[in-house]
C-alpha positions as CSV (number, residue, x, y, z in Angstrom):
1,X,0.1,-8.5,-27.0
2,X,0.9,-12.2,-27.0
3,X,-2.5,-12.9,-28.5
4,X,-1.9,-10.5,-31.4
5,X,1.5,-12.0,-32.0
6,X,0.0,-15.5,-32.1
7,X,-2.7,-14.4,-34.4
8,X,-0.3,-12.7,-36.8
9,X,1.9,-15.8,-36.8
10,X,-1.1,-18.0,-37.5
11,X,-2.3,-15.7,-40.4
12,X,1.2,-15.6,-41.9
13,X,1.6,-19.4,-41.7
14,X,-1.8,-20.0,-43.3
15,X,-1.1,-17.5,-46.1
16,X,2.4,-18.7,-46.8
17,X,1.4,-22.3,-46.9
18,X,-1.7,-21.9,-49.0
19,X,0.1,-22.9,-52.1
20,X,1.0,-26.4,-50.7
21,X,-2.1,-28.4,-51.5
22,X,-0.8,-31.9,-50.6
23,X,-0.6,-31.2,-46.8
24,X,-3.7,-31.8,-44.7
25,X,-4.9,-28.4,-43.5
26,X,-6.2,-29.8,-40.2
27,X,-2.8,-31.2,-39.5
28,X,-1.2,-27.8,-40.2
29,X,-3.6,-26.1,-37.7
30,X,-3.0,-28.7,-35.1
31,X,0.8,-28.3,-35.5
32,X,0.5,-24.5,-35.3
33,X,-1.6,-24.7,-32.1
34,X,0.9,-27.1,-30.6
35,X,3.7,-24.7,-31.4
36,X,1.7,-21.8,-29.9
37,X,1.0,-23.9,-26.7
38,X,4.8,-24.6,-26.3
39,X,5.6,-20.9,-26.8
40,X,3.0,-19.8,-24.2
41,X,4.3,-22.4,-21.7
42,X,7.8,-21.2,-22.2
43,X,6.7,-17.5,-21.8
44,X,4.7,-18.5,-18.7
45,X,7.7,-20.1,-17.1
46,X,9.7,-16.9,-17.7
47,X,7.0,-14.7,-16.3
48,X,6.7,-17.0,-13.2
49,X,10.4,-16.6,-12.6
50,X,10.2,-12.9,-13.0
51,X,7.2,-12.8,-10.6
52,X,9.2,-14.7,-8.0
53,X,12.1,-12.3,-8.2
54,X,9.8,-9.3,-7.9
55,X,8.1,-10.8,-4.8
56,X,11.5,-11.5,-3.2
57,X,12.5,-7.9,-3.8
58,X,9.3,-6.6,-2.4
59,X,9.5,-8.7,0.7
60,X,13.2,-7.8,1.2
61,X,12.5,-4.1,0.6
62,X,9.7,-4.1,3.2
63,X,12.0,-5.5,5.8
64,X,14.7,-3.0,5.0
65,X,12.2,-0.1,5.1
66,X,10.9,-1.2,8.5
67,X,14.5,-1.4,9.8
68,X,15.2,2.2,8.6
69,X,12.0,3.4,10.2
70,X,12.8,1.7,13.5
71,X,16.4,3.1,13.5
72,X,15.1,6.6,12.7
73,X,12.5,6.4,15.4
74,X,15.1,5.3,17.9
75,X,17.5,8.1,16.8
76,X,14.7,10.7,17.2
77,X,13.8,9.5,20.7
78,X,17.4,9.4,21.9
């Protein structure tokens, strides 16, 4: 999904700036790639934070589930 978004942005930027002849096209591409890199790094940081939250919830949920199982087992045996 992100690759398609980046590709569409790149295509739009190239088509919209085709009329500007005075700017170096290599510089434009390098600038667009730099912007894409920054955006991907920002998205990666957000995904890393989400992953950490998910892992924390999974670990906490497993502990809670084990406690419920132990309590239920003790209640059945009593």
